[in-house]
Each structure stands twice: as C-alpha cells, then as structure tokens.
C-alpha positions, 0 to 999 in steps of 0.5 A, a space after each residue: 103778575 101783568 095787572 101789577 106790571 100796568 100799576 107800577 108803570 101808572 105810579 111811576 107815570 105820576 110820580 113822573 109829573 108829579 116830582 116834575 111839577 114840584 120841581 117847578 114849584 120849588 124852583 118859582 118859588 127859590 127864585 123869587 127869594 132869589 131875586 128880593 134878596 138881589 134887589 134888596 143888595 142892589 139898593 142898599 139893604 145888607 
C-alpha cells in the first residue's frame, strides 16, 4: 500500500503542474486573441 500511496502523491504533483501549464498556455492564447480583437475594434473593423 505504501508504494501505491507514493505513486498517487507523485501523480497528483505531476497532474497539478500539468494543469497549471495548460492554464497558462490557454490564458496566453486567449489573451492574444482578445488583444487582437480589441485592436481591430478600435481601428473600426468589426
């Protein structure tokens, strides 16, 4: 049981790091799109 416990702990750590990376990636991606959309709106292209 101890080994399984350790594996679970490691897995959760990796999962957490991965989800954080994914969040950062999607955030940057959305921000890029958001800024591009704002720019096109402010210059009159809707």
